C-alpha positions as CSV (number, residue, x, y, z in Angstrom):
1,M,80.1,239.7,-141.7
2,S,83.6,241.4,-141.9
3,Y,83.0,244.6,-140.0
4,L,83.7,242.8,-136.6
5,P,86.6,241.0,-137.4
6,R,88.2,244.4,-138.6
7,Q,87.0,246.3,-135.6
8,F,88.6,243.7,-133.5
9,A,91.9,243.9,-135.4
10,E,91.7,247.7,-135.1
11,F,91.3,247.5,-131.3
12,I,94.0,245.1,-130.8
13,F,96.2,247.3,-133.1
14,E,95.4,250.4,-131.0
15,Y,95.5,249.0,-127.5
16,W,98.2,246.0,-127.7
17,P,100.4,247.6,-125.0
18,Q,97.6,247.5,-122.7
19,I,96.5,244.2,-123.5
20,A,100.3,242.8,-123.3
21,L,100.6,244.3,-120.0
22,V,97.3,242.7,-118.6
23,L,98.4,239.4,-120.1
24,S,101.8,239.7,-118.8
25,L,100.4,240.4,-115.1
26,A,98.0,237.5,-115.4
27,I,100.6,235.1,-116.4
28,S,103.6,236.5,-114.3
29,I,101.9,237.1,-111.1
30,P,100.5,233.7,-110.6
31,T,103.9,232.0,-111.8
32,A,105.8,234.2,-109.3
33,I,103.5,233.3,-106.5
34,H,103.9,229.6,-107.3
35,A,107.9,230.1,-107.4
36,A,107.7,231.9,-104.3
37,M,105.5,229.2,-102.3
38,D,107.0,226.1,-103.8
39,K,110.9,226.9,-103.7
40,K,112.7,225.7,-100.2
41,E,115.7,228.0,-100.8
42,V,115.5,231.7,-100.6
43,R,118.0,232.2,-103.4
44,A,116.3,229.9,-105.9
45,A,112.9,231.7,-104.8
46,I,114.4,235.4,-105.3
47,A,116.3,234.1,-108.6
48,W,113.0,232.7,-110.2
49,V,110.8,235.5,-108.8
50,G,113.1,237.9,-110.5
51,V,113.3,236.3,-113.8
52,I,109.7,236.0,-114.1
53,L,108.7,239.5,-113.3
54,L,111.5,241.0,-115.3
55,S,110.8,238.9,-118.3
56,P,107.0,237.9,-117.9
57,F,106.6,235.6,-121.0
58,A,109.8,234.1,-121.4
59,G,110.3,233.9,-117.9
60,S,107.1,232.1,-116.9
61,I,107.6,229.7,-119.9
62,L,111.2,228.7,-118.8
63,Y,109.7,228.3,-115.0
64,F,107.3,226.0,-116.3
65,I,109.9,224.1,-118.2
66,A,112.8,223.9,-116.0
67,G,111.7,225.2,-112.7
68,I,109.0,223.2,-111.5
69,N,109.4,219.8,-109.7
70,R,107.1,217.3,-111.8
71,V,108.0,214.3,-109.6
72,R,104.8,213.5,-107.6
73,K,105.8,213.7,-104.2
74,T,102.7,212.3,-102.6
75,Q,103.1,209.2,-104.8
76,I,106.7,208.4,-104.2
77,T,106.2,208.9,-100.6
78,E,103.5,206.2,-100.5
79,L,105.3,203.9,-102.7
80,R,108.5,204.4,-100.6
81,D,106.6,203.7,-97.3
82,K,104.9,200.6,-98.5
83,R,107.9,198.9,-100.2
84,I,110.7,199.9,-97.6
85,K,108.7,198.2,-94.9
86,E,108.8,195.0,-96.6
87,Y,112.6,195.4,-98.0
88,I,114.0,196.3,-94.5
89,S,112.1,193.5,-92.3
90,D,115.0,191.3,-92.3
91,S,115.9,189.1,-89.1
92,S,119.2,191.0,-88.5
93,P,118.7,193.6,-85.9
94,P,119.7,197.2,-86.3
95,I,122.9,198.5,-84.7
96,T,122.0,200.8,-81.7
97,R,125.2,201.5,-80.5
98,L,128.7,201.4,-82.2
99,P,131.6,199.3,-80.8
100,D,133.9,200.9,-78.7
101,S,136.7,200.8,-81.4
102,F,135.0,204.0,-82.7
103,D,135.7,207.6,-81.4
104,P,132.7,208.8,-79.4
105,H,132.0,211.6,-81.8
106,L,131.0,209.2,-84.3
107,K,128.1,207.9,-82.3
108,S,126.5,211.5,-83.0
109,L,126.8,210.9,-86.7
110,Q,125.2,207.5,-86.4
111,R,122.3,209.2,-84.5
112,L,122.2,211.9,-87.5
113,G,122.0,209.0,-90.0
114,D,119.4,207.2,-87.8
115,H,117.0,210.6,-88.5
116,I,118.1,211.4,-92.2
117,S,117.8,207.8,-93.8
118,Y,114.8,205.5,-93.8
119,F,117.3,202.8,-93.5
120,Q,118.6,201.5,-90.2
121,L,122.5,200.9,-89.7
122,R,123.0,197.2,-89.9
123,G,125.8,195.2,-89.4
124,G,126.9,191.7,-90.9
125,N,127.9,193.3,-94.2
126,H,130.9,192.2,-96.1
127,I,132.2,194.9,-98.3
128,Q,134.9,195.1,-101.2
129,V,136.3,197.9,-102.9
130,F,137.0,198.0,-106.6
131,M,139.3,200.6,-108.3
132,G,138.3,201.2,-111.8
133,G,136.9,199.2,-114.7
134,D,139.3,196.6,-114.9
135,E,138.5,195.5,-111.3
136,T,134.9,196.4,-111.4
137,Y,133.5,195.0,-114.6
138,P,134.8,191.6,-114.4
139,A,133.3,191.1,-110.8
140,M,129.8,192.4,-111.9
141,L,129.9,190.2,-115.1
142,E,130.7,187.2,-113.0
143,A,127.8,187.9,-110.7
144,I,125.6,188.3,-113.8
145,E,127.0,185.0,-115.2
146,T,126.3,182.8,-112.0
147,A,122.9,184.5,-111.2
148,E,120.1,181.8,-110.6
149,H,116.6,183.6,-110.5
150,S,117.0,187.6,-110.5
151,I,119.2,190.5,-111.8
152,A,118.3,194.0,-111.0
153,L,120.5,196.7,-112.9
154,Q,120.3,200.4,-112.9
155,S,122.8,202.9,-114.4
156,Y,122.8,206.5,-115.2
157,I,125.0,205.8,-118.3
158,F,124.9,202.6,-120.0
159,D,126.7,202.9,-123.3
160,N,126.1,200.7,-126.4
161,D,129.9,200.4,-126.8
162,R,131.9,197.2,-126.5
163,I,131.8,196.9,-122.6
164,G,128.1,197.8,-122.8
165,K,127.6,194.7,-125.3
166,Q,129.5,192.5,-122.9
167,F,126.7,193.5,-120.2
168,V,124.1,192.8,-122.7
169,D,125.4,189.5,-124.1
170,A,125.5,188.4,-120.0
171,L,122.1,189.7,-119.2
172,V,120.6,187.9,-122.5
173,R,122.4,184.5,-121.4
174,A,121.1,184.8,-117.9
175,Q,117.6,185.3,-119.0
176,E,118.0,182.2,-121.4
177,R,119.0,180.2,-118.3
178,G,115.5,181.6,-116.8
179,V,116.8,184.5,-114.6
180,Q,114.3,187.4,-114.0
181,V,116.0,190.4,-115.5
182,R,115.2,194.3,-115.1
183,V,117.3,197.2,-116.4
184,L,116.5,200.8,-115.7
185,I,118.5,203.3,-117.3
186,D,118.2,207.4,-116.8
187,A,116.4,208.8,-119.9
188,I,119.1,211.5,-120.4
189,G,122.1,209.1,-119.6
190,V,121.0,206.5,-122.2
191,K,121.6,209.2,-124.8
192,Y,125.2,209.2,-124.3
193,S,125.9,206.8,-127.2
194,H,124.2,206.2,-130.2
195,P,122.1,204.2,-130.9
196,P,120.9,204.0,-127.4
197,V,121.4,200.6,-125.7
198,H,118.0,200.3,-124.5
199,R,117.0,199.6,-128.1
200,M,119.2,196.6,-128.0
201,L,118.0,195.3,-124.7
202,R,114.5,195.3,-125.8
203,R,115.0,193.9,-129.1
204,R,116.7,190.8,-127.5
205,G,113.9,190.5,-125.0
206,I,115.3,192.3,-121.9
207,R,112.7,194.1,-119.5
208,C,114.2,197.6,-119.9
209,A,112.9,201.1,-118.9
210,L,113.8,204.7,-118.9
211,F,113.7,206.6,-115.6
212,M,111.7,209.9,-116.0
213,S,111.1,209.5,-119.5
214,I,108.2,211.6,-119.5
215,S,107.0,214.8,-121.5
216,L,107.6,218.3,-120.7
217,L,104.0,219.3,-121.2
218,P,100.8,217.5,-120.4
219,T,100.3,217.1,-124.6
220,S,101.5,215.0,-127.0
221,L,103.2,217.7,-128.9
222,I,106.5,217.7,-126.8
223,R,107.8,214.2,-126.1
224,R,111.3,214.3,-124.4
225,P,112.6,213.6,-121.2
226,Y,112.5,216.0,-118.3
227,A,116.2,216.9,-118.4
228,N,116.6,218.8,-114.9
229,L,116.0,215.7,-112.9
230,R,117.8,212.6,-113.5
231,S,118.7,209.3,-111.8
232,H,122.2,209.1,-111.0
233,R,122.3,205.9,-109.1
234,K,124.4,202.9,-110.1
235,I,122.9,199.7,-108.8
236,L,123.4,195.9,-109.5
237,I,121.8,193.4,-107.3
238,V,122.1,189.4,-108.2
239,D,119.9,186.9,-106.6
240,G,119.0,189.3,-103.9
241,R,122.3,188.2,-102.2
242,I,125.2,190.3,-103.7
243,G,124.9,194.0,-104.5
244,F,127.3,196.6,-106.2
245,T,127.1,200.4,-106.0
246,G,129.3,203.3,-106.2
247,G,130.3,205.8,-109.0
248,M,130.7,203.4,-112.1
249,N,128.5,204.0,-115.1
250,I,128.8,201.2,-117.8
251,R,131.3,202.7,-120.3
252,E,134.3,201.4,-122.1
253,S,136.3,204.6,-121.4
254,F,137.1,202.8,-117.7
255,C,138.7,199.7,-119.1
256,S,142.6,199.5,-120.0
257,E,141.6,197.2,-123.1
258,F,139.7,199.7,-124.9
259,T,141.7,202.7,-124.1
260,N,145.4,201.7,-124.8
261,G,146.0,201.2,-121.2
262,N,145.2,204.6,-120.1
263,P,141.4,204.4,-118.9
264,A,139.5,207.1,-116.6
265,Q,139.2,205.7,-113.0
266,D,136.4,205.3,-110.8
267,T,135.5,203.7,-107.4
268,H,132.8,200.8,-106.9
269,L,132.0,198.8,-104.1
270,S,130.1,195.1,-103.7
271,F,128.1,194.1,-100.6
272,E,127.0,191.0,-99.2
273,G,124.6,191.4,-96.3
274,P,121.6,193.3,-95.0
275,V,122.7,196.4,-97.3
276,V,121.7,194.4,-100.2
277,L,118.2,194.8,-99.1
278,Q,118.6,198.6,-99.1
279,L,120.0,198.5,-102.4
280,M,117.0,196.4,-103.6
281,S,114.8,198.4,-101.9
282,T,116.0,201.6,-103.8
283,F,115.8,199.7,-107.0
284,A,112.3,198.4,-106.5
285,H,111.0,201.9,-105.8
286,D,112.4,203.5,-108.8
287,W,111.3,200.7,-110.9
288,E,107.7,200.7,-109.9
289,F,107.6,204.6,-110.1
290,T,108.9,204.1,-113.8
291,T,107.0,200.9,-114.8
292,Q,104.1,200.4,-112.0
293,E,105.3,196.9,-111.7
294,N,106.0,195.7,-108.0
295,L,109.0,193.7,-107.7
296,T,108.1,191.3,-104.6
297,Y,110.3,190.8,-101.6
298,D,109.8,187.1,-101.6
299,F,111.5,186.6,-105.1
300,W,113.8,189.4,-105.2
301,C,115.5,189.4,-101.9
302,A,117.5,186.8,-100.2
303,C,116.8,186.0,-96.5
304,V,120.1,184.5,-95.4
305,W,123.6,185.6,-96.3
306,K,126.7,183.4,-96.0
307,T,128.8,186.6,-95.4
308,P,132.4,186.5,-95.2
309,T,134.5,188.2,-92.7
310,P,135.0,190.8,-91.8
311,Q,131.5,192.0,-91.2
312,V,131.0,195.8,-91.0
313,P,128.2,198.3,-90.3
314,A,126.7,200.2,-93.0
315,R,123.7,201.6,-94.6
316,C,122.3,203.5,-97.8
317,I,121.5,207.2,-97.8
318,R,119.1,208.1,-100.6
319,S,118.5,211.6,-101.9
320,G,116.5,213.1,-104.8
321,P,114.3,216.1,-105.6
322,D,111.6,214.7,-103.3
323,R,111.3,214.3,-99.3
324,F,114.9,212.8,-99.1
325,L,116.0,216.4,-101.0
326,A,118.7,217.0,-98.3
327,S,120.0,213.8,-97.1
328,T,123.4,213.6,-98.4
329,H,123.7,217.3,-97.9
330,S,122.8,217.2,-94.1
331,M,125.0,213.6,-93.7
332,L,128.0,215.8,-95.1
333,Q,127.5,218.9,-93.1
334,G,127.2,216.7,-89.7
335,A,130.0,214.5,-90.8
336,F,132.3,217.9,-91.3
337,A,131.2,218.9,-88.2
338,V,132.3,216.2,-86.1
339,A,135.4,215.7,-87.5
340,T,138.3,215.9,-85.2
341,K,141.5,214.7,-87.1
342,H,141.2,214.4,-90.8
343,I,138.7,215.1,-93.6
344,R,139.6,213.5,-96.9
345,I,137.6,214.1,-100.0
346,Q,137.8,213.1,-103.5
347,S,135.5,214.5,-106.0
348,P,135.5,215.2,-109.9
349,Y,133.1,217.9,-109.7
350,F,133.6,219.8,-106.5
351,L,131.2,222.8,-106.1
352,P,129.8,223.0,-102.4
353,D,127.2,225.4,-101.5
354,Q,128.0,228.0,-98.8
355,V,126.9,225.8,-96.1
356,L,129.1,222.8,-97.0
357,M,131.9,225.3,-97.7
358,G,131.6,226.6,-94.3
359,A,131.4,223.4,-92.6
360,L,134.6,222.5,-94.2
361,T,136.4,225.9,-93.8
362,T,135.2,226.0,-90.1
363,A,136.8,222.5,-89.7
364,A,140.0,223.5,-91.1
365,K,140.0,226.6,-88.6
366,R,139.2,224.1,-85.9
367,G,142.5,222.3,-86.8
368,V,141.2,219.6,-88.8
369,R,143.5,218.4,-91.7
370,V,141.1,219.0,-94.7
371,D,142.4,217.3,-98.1
372,I,140.3,217.7,-101.4
373,V,141.5,216.1,-104.5
374,I,140.0,217.2,-107.9
375,P,141.4,216.1,-111.5
376,K,143.5,218.6,-113.1
377,N,142.0,217.5,-116.5
378,N,138.3,217.5,-116.1
379,N,136.1,215.9,-118.6
380,L,133.5,218.8,-118.0
381,R,135.0,222.1,-118.9
382,L,132.5,224.2,-117.8
383,V,131.9,222.4,-114.4
384,N,136.0,222.9,-114.0
385,A,135.6,226.4,-114.6
386,A,133.1,227.0,-112.2
387,M,135.4,225.1,-109.6
388,M,138.0,227.2,-110.3
389,A,136.0,230.5,-109.6
390,Q,135.1,229.5,-105.9
391,I,137.9,227.1,-105.0
392,D,139.8,230.0,-103.6
393,Q,137.3,230.3,-100.8
394,I,138.3,226.7,-99.6
395,I,142.0,227.4,-99.8
396,E,141.9,230.7,-97.8
397,S,140.6,229.0,-95.0
398,G,143.4,226.7,-94.8
399,C,142.1,223.4,-96.5
400,Y,144.5,221.6,-99.0
401,V,143.4,221.5,-102.5
402,W,145.2,218.9,-104.7
403,Q,145.0,218.6,-108.7
404,D,145.3,214.8,-109.6
405,T,147.4,215.1,-112.8
406,G,146.8,211.3,-113.8
407,P,143.9,209.8,-115.7
408,F,140.7,211.5,-115.0
409,N,139.1,210.1,-111.7
410,H,135.3,210.0,-111.5
411,S,135.3,208.9,-107.9
412,K,133.5,210.0,-105.4
413,L,135.1,209.4,-102.0
414,I,135.1,210.7,-98.3
415,T,136.6,209.6,-95.2
416,I,136.2,211.1,-91.6
417,D,139.1,210.4,-88.9
418,G,139.9,207.2,-90.8
419,Q,136.8,205.5,-89.5
420,W,133.9,206.7,-91.5
421,S,133.3,206.4,-95.3
422,Y,130.9,208.0,-97.4
423,V,131.1,206.4,-101.2
424,G,128.5,206.3,-103.8
425,S,127.1,208.5,-106.9
426,S,126.9,211.8,-105.4
427,N,129.1,214.6,-106.5
428,L,130.0,217.7,-104.2
429,D,127.8,219.8,-106.7
430,P,124.4,221.7,-106.9
431,R,123.0,218.9,-109.4
432,S,123.7,216.0,-107.1
433,L,122.8,217.6,-103.8
434,R,119.5,219.0,-105.3
435,L,118.3,218.0,-108.7
436,N,119.5,214.2,-109.2
437,F,118.3,211.0,-107.5
438,E,121.5,209.8,-105.9
439,L,122.6,206.8,-103.7
440,D,125.5,206.5,-101.3
441,V,126.5,204.4,-98.6
442,E,127.9,205.3,-95.1
443,I,130.4,202.6,-93.8
444,Y,131.5,202.4,-90.1
445,C,134.9,200.4,-90.6
446,H,138.6,201.2,-90.0
447,D,139.6,199.0,-92.8
448,I,137.5,200.4,-95.4
449,A,138.4,203.9,-94.5
450,Q,142.2,202.8,-94.8
451,K,141.5,201.1,-98.1
452,I,139.7,204.5,-99.5
453,E,142.6,206.5,-98.1
454,H,145.0,204.5,-99.8
455,L,143.1,205.0,-102.9
456,I,143.3,209.1,-102.3
457,D,146.9,208.7,-101.4
458,Q,147.7,206.9,-104.8
459,C,146.4,210.1,-106.6
460,L,148.3,212.4,-104.4
461,T,151.6,210.6,-105.5
462,H,151.0,212.6,-108.9
463,A,149.0,215.6,-107.7
464,E,149.8,219.2,-107.7
465,A,149.0,221.6,-105.0
466,L,146.4,224.4,-105.9
467,T,147.5,227.6,-104.2
468,L,146.3,231.2,-104.1
469,D,149.4,232.2,-106.0
470,R,148.6,229.8,-108.7
471,L,145.1,230.9,-108.7
472,A,146.0,234.4,-109.0
473,A,148.4,233.8,-111.9
474,I,145.4,232.7,-114.1
475,P,144.8,235.4,-116.8
476,Y,142.2,238.0,-115.7
477,K,139.9,237.2,-118.9
478,K,140.0,233.7,-118.1
479,R,139.2,234.3,-114.3
480,L,136.4,236.6,-115.3
481,M,134.8,234.0,-117.7
482,N,135.1,231.2,-115.0
483,R,133.0,233.5,-112.7
484,V,130.5,234.0,-115.2
485,I,130.2,230.1,-115.7
486,W,130.1,229.9,-112.0
487,L,126.8,232.0,-111.8
488,A,125.1,229.0,-113.7
489,S,126.7,226.2,-111.6
490,P,123.2,225.1,-110.2
491,Y,122.3,224.1,-113.8
492,L,125.8,222.4,-115.2
């Protein structure tokens, strides 16, 4: 009985190189074919095929874990088509023609948005701009405290800290009044504080779910979130009547009260009007995808708004690693291309790809003034290193880059010619543009653009110009390290 096992062991020992070769080919070739057929960008396809073929076993395992988009596109598309038709069927007509007060070239930008976004450009919106947690959190908490029947809250980070507990307490009080509450937090973002806040929410009876809390493998052996795909959206809708979105997570580091008067900064917006339906549509889809619960239009949406003036055209632009993959990328490429006077950008993580860099550098060469504000003291050191490795390409073309020396600013702000604004959760980096589920709003309003430009101007009062001479003065060793880190920028 022991003869066959011994003979088998001898066979393996003698022919293991050939066996290893056959196994590596059997694993790597189908995996490489999958990468070549599945990836939309040639650089990503080449990179993955190279990793898989050069390191068949390790490369294939890495691709299986980090390279495959496990978001089920068919299911997501079906949910979107079904739910969006419900949530955008309000009585206000879409805007088919911008008022004459807008420059003609912005009308082509509106047409671009019509093709990119499932949502239509809607008028009748009242928008307020909030700066920092000192302005944003009181407005959000007041809306929660006055809620009468529904609250939908989504955040990438919801910390279990002093401001986070204020939100939890307000949500609990609302639920005790009979308000229906749903809270959706990203499965990675919830881990920024310990213990994670979703345990407290569930313990106190709040319906809470974690977005993309799925296993890496179709077994029970590995049960942890798929870290490469994240919901970076920040949404609050109260009574289907007032909505909030922008760049603000829920963290005490944005409050003067908890930071000795030196908080980090960010920008958030509130909406009253048809855009609230678009916010609710986005939340409802993400909630149903996560929990399979259908949030009905009749209960979760308002039908009539008592919208104060001014009333401005706006629409939501959603992006994510599904069929809306390039939404924000395409909107920004179009916006930079049509600008005639001024492009103003504020971004904490400025790592545009070659296409967007080309659009910006071409705009600068056309005579458009391009101002880009980034933080001097970034909260993500690796991202900052990657930024410094490629920022010279922007400066060489004539764009102006400014390093804000004030408190870290997490705002994501863009204006075009003082008339069009793009505000939301998207950073100008590969993660936001390709991997994250993001939500932004395009706004056609001179006043809102002026307010956003004023916020950028405030940062410029204590900003330093980043020049080629300053970049050249960085020690060679550090510049080399920045370039090495830059190579990994798609995964930062």
